[in-house]
N, C-alpha and C positions, 0 to 999 in steps of 0.2 A: 296583399302584403303591404305593410306600412313602409314608406320610404324614409330612410334615415340619413339625411344630408349632413355633410361635414365640410367645413371650410378650413383650409390650412393657410396660415399667414404668419408673417414675422417681420422682424426688422431690428434696427439698433435701439437698445434701451438706454434710458438715462443712467441707470445704475444696474449692475448685474443682479442685484438682490430684488429688484422691483419689476413691475410690469408696465411702466409708463414708457411709451416710445419717444425717442429723442426728436424725430421728425415724422409725425403721423402721415404727412403727405408722401413719405418715401416707403411706406409699408409695402412689403413684397407679398402680393397675393399669389400664392402658389397654385390654388385652384379649389374647386368644389368637387366633392367625392360622394359616391352613392352609398358608401358604407364606411365603417370605422377602419376596417383592415386596409383598404386602399388609401385612406387618409393617413393612417399611421405610416405606411410605406413611404408616402410623399413627405411626411413630417420628418421621418428618420433620415431621408436622403438630404434634406435641407439642413437639419441639425448637424449631421456629420460633415457636410460641405463647409459649415461655418464653425466648426468645433474649436478652432484656434482663436476666435474672437469672442471673449467673454461677454461682450455687450450685445452680441446677436442672439436672439432667441425666436423660436418658432412655436406656434400654438395650433391646437385643433379646437375649433368651435363646433359644438353640437347644434347645428341649426335646427334640427327636428325638435329640439326642446323649446324653441321659441315659437314654433308653429302648432304645437299640440294643444290647441285651446281647450279641448275636452278634458285634459288632464289636470287634476287638482294641483295647484301650486306652480303651474307653468307661467313663464314670463308673459306669454301671450294672453293668458286668461286673466291676468291682474291688470285691470284698466286704470289703476291709480298710478302706474309708472309713467 
């Protein structure tokens, strides 16, 4: 079975409409999760906890997409990046 790692992270954004963090050194690393379902649960908890702050946003990064070198079009397979 292929492992599908997901990273949940977030923090304060410069503008609510963007994805640029105000202070990248203060990014909250929620954790690494073995599947999307548990990552989603963690993401949802953090998103709901900070719902009243429009500048706070959390994301799920699909880390397995970076490491699947054998897959055409994967970021890891593109050596020009």
